[in-house]
C-alpha positions in Angstrom: 116.0 108.7 93.4 112.8 109.8 93.0 110.1 107.8 95.3 107.2 107.3 92.9 103.7 106.6 93.9 103.0 102.9 93.3 100.1 101.8 91.6 98.4 98.4 91.4 96.5 98.0 88.3 93.9 94.7 88.6 92.5 93.8 85.4 92.3 90.5 83.2 92.2 92.4 80.0 95.8 92.9 78.7 94.5 95.7 76.2 93.0 97.9 79.1 95.4 97.5 81.6 98.5 98.2 78.9 96.6 101.4 77.8 96.2 102.1 82.2 99.7 101.4 82.7 101.1 103.1 79.7 98.7 106.6 81.1 100.0 106.3 84.8 103.7 105.9 83.9 103.9 108.7 81.8 102.6 110.9 84.8 105.5 109.3 86.9 104.0 107.1 88.9 105.2 103.3 89.3 102.9 100.1 87.7 102.6 97.0 88.5 99.7 94.9 87.3 98.0 91.9 88.2 95.3 90.0 86.1 93.8 87.4 88.4 92.1 87.5 92.2 95.0 85.4 93.8 97.8 87.6 91.7 96.8 90.9 93.4 96.1 89.7 96.8 99.6 88.5 96.5 100.6 92.1 95.4 98.7 93.9 98.0 100.4 92.2 100.7 103.9 91.9 99.4 104.1 95.2 97.1 102.8 97.5 99.6 100.8 99.9 96.7 99.6 103.5 97.8 96.8 103.0 95.7 94.9 100.2 93.7 93.1 100.3 90.9 90.1 97.4 91.3 88.5 96.0 88.0 85.5 93.3 89.5 85.5 90.8 86.5 88.2 89.0 87.1 88.7 84.9 86.1 89.6 83.6 89.3 86.9 85.7 92.1 84.8 88.7 91.9 86.8 91.9 92.9 84.7 92.3 95.8 86.1 89.5 97.8 90.0 91.3 97.1 88.5 95.0 98.2 86.4 92.9 101.3 89.8 90.8 101.9 92.1 94.0 101.9 90.0 96.4 103.9 90.3 93.8 106.9 93.7 95.1 107.6 94.6 98.2 105.4 93.3 101.2 104.5 94.9 101.7 101.4 93.0 103.9 98.7 91.0 101.6 96.1 89.2 102.5 93.2 87.3 100.4 91.3 87.3 100.4 87.9 84.5 98.2 86.1 82.2 97.7 83.7 79.2 97.5 85.8 77.0 100.5 85.9 74.2 98.8 88.4 73.8 101.6 91.1 73.3 98.4 93.6 77.1 97.0 92.8 78.1 101.0 93.1 77.0 100.7 96.1 78.1 97.5 97.7 81.7 98.5 96.3 81.4 101.5 98.4 79.7 99.9 101.6 82.8 97.9 101.0 84.9 100.4 101.6 85.8 101.5 98.1 87.2 104.6 98.0 85.5 105.6 94.2 84.0 103.9 91.8 84.9 104.5 88.0 82.3 102.9 85.5 84.0 102.1 81.9 84.8 103.3 79.1 86.7 106.2 81.6 88.5 109.7 80.6 92.2 109.3 81.5 91.8 112.9 83.0 89.3 111.4 85.3 91.4 108.6 86.3 94.3 110.6 87.2 92.1 113.1 89.4 90.6 110.6 91.2 94.1 108.7 92.0 95.5 111.9 92.6 92.5 112.8 95.2 92.2 109.0 96.7 96.0 109.3 97.9 96.0 112.7 99.5 92.8 111.9 101.1 94.7 108.8 102.7 97.7 110.6 103.8 95.9 113.9 105.2 93.0 111.6 107.4 94.1 108.5 108.2 96.0 108.5 111.1 97.6 104.6 111.4 98.9 104.7 107.8 102.4 104.5 107.2 103.0 107.7 105.0 99.7 109.6 106.4 102.4 111.9 108.9 102.0 115.7 107.4 105.4 118.0 107.8 108.8 117.0 109.1 110.4 115.2 111.2 113.8 116.3 112.2 116.9 114.7 114.7 120.2 116.0 114.1 121.4 115.3 110.3 118.9 113.2 110.3 115.0 114.7 108.3 112.5 113.4 106.9 109.4 114.8 104.8 106.7 113.4 105.1 105.0 115.5 102.3 107.7 115.3 99.6 108.6 111.2 100.8 112.0 111.9 101.0 114.6 110.9 103.5 117.4 113.7 104.2 121.3 112.9 105.7 123.0 116.3 106.2 120.6 118.1 103.4 120.8 115.1 101.3 118.7 112.7 99.6 119.3 109.1 101.6 117.7 107.4 98.2 115.6 105.3 99.7 113.2 103.1 98.3 109.6 103.1 98.6 109.1 100.2 101.4 112.5 101.8 103.3 111.3 104.9 103.2 107.7 103.8 104.6 109.4 101.6 107.1 111.4 104.9 108.4 108.3 107.1 108.1 106.8 104.8 110.7 109.0 104.9 112.8 109.6 108.7 113.0 105.6 108.6 113.7 105.9 107.1 116.7 109.6 108.2 117.8 110.7 107.5 120.8 108.7 104.5 120.8 109.7 101.0 119.8 107.6 99.5 117.2 107.6 95.5 117.6 108.5 93.4 114.4 105.0 92.4 113.7 103.5 96.1 113.7 105.9 97.1 111.4 105.4 94.0 108.6 101.9 94.2 109.0 101.8 97.4 108.4 104.3 97.5 105.4 103.3 94.3 104.0 100.1 93.0 105.1 99.9 90.2 107.2 100.6 87.2 105.1 104.3 88.6 105.9 103.8 89.1 110.3 105.8 86.0 110.5 108.8 86.8 108.5 111.6 88.4 110.5 113.5 88.4 107.4 112.5 90.8 104.3 112.4 93.4 107.6 115.8 92.5 108.6 116.8 93.2 104.9 115.1 96.4 104.6 116.8 97.9 107.5 120.2 97.2 107.3 119.5 98.9 103.4 118.2 101.8 105.2 121.1 101.9 108.6 123.3 101.6 105.1 122.1 104.6 103.8 121.4 106.7 106.6 123.7 105.9 109.3 127.5 106.7 109.3 128.5 103.4 110.9 125.3 101.5 110.6 127.0 99.1 113.8 127.0 101.9 115.6 123.4 103.6 114.4 122.6 107.2 115.9 119.1 107.2 114.4 117.5 103.6 114.2 118.6 101.4 117.2 117.3 97.7 117.7 115.5 96.4 120.3 116.9 92.6 120.6 114.2 90.4 120.2 111.8 92.9 120.2 112.1 95.5 117.6 113.1 99.1 116.2 113.3 102.4 117.9 114.0 105.9 116.3 115.6 108.6 118.2 113.4 111.5 119.1 113.2 114.6 117.5 114.9 117.7 118.2 
């Protein structure tokens, strides 16, 4: 199963959001759409997109507030797409942590290029991002290919979902060390989920079903009861 990069499009104009969604899906992205600021922030923290396309003129709040809120806990790429052309708006957005600023109207080739660049820079240059690792982790039959965003068991794609992959890649980055439940949840789903271990347990059960020969006696990912999870050290 191919793991596609997920893009959150935050745009209240349905014509524009549908257009962007169609273009991105045609270029092999997984696209989710939010039309309000509240909906956007909820999706950012629950869906953990690989990049956010953010319009500033939303009906319930200024997009700058969303950008500011995201930057308090995450370095996920945020590309502002706005009709505001004043230099002051561009400077404010970039100072608040936007990775890029595109003014409307824009060309689809330009948008796709900016998305590719933002994702590439994040994965190559930010050490505490899940997915920021490059190369290959290998232990026994388990292989984490950080460049392809895939996990293999004995050379066969394990078919992990996007969030399952992010959990395994995060553990692989700190192989041999115990990652607490709260730390993993904050890194993958954001601060709004930090006290809810259920979603992590469900994901871990699915991961073990896909990568362990016997999920009850794991070879690769171990539970430190009451604390968190630890992945086996690489070969």
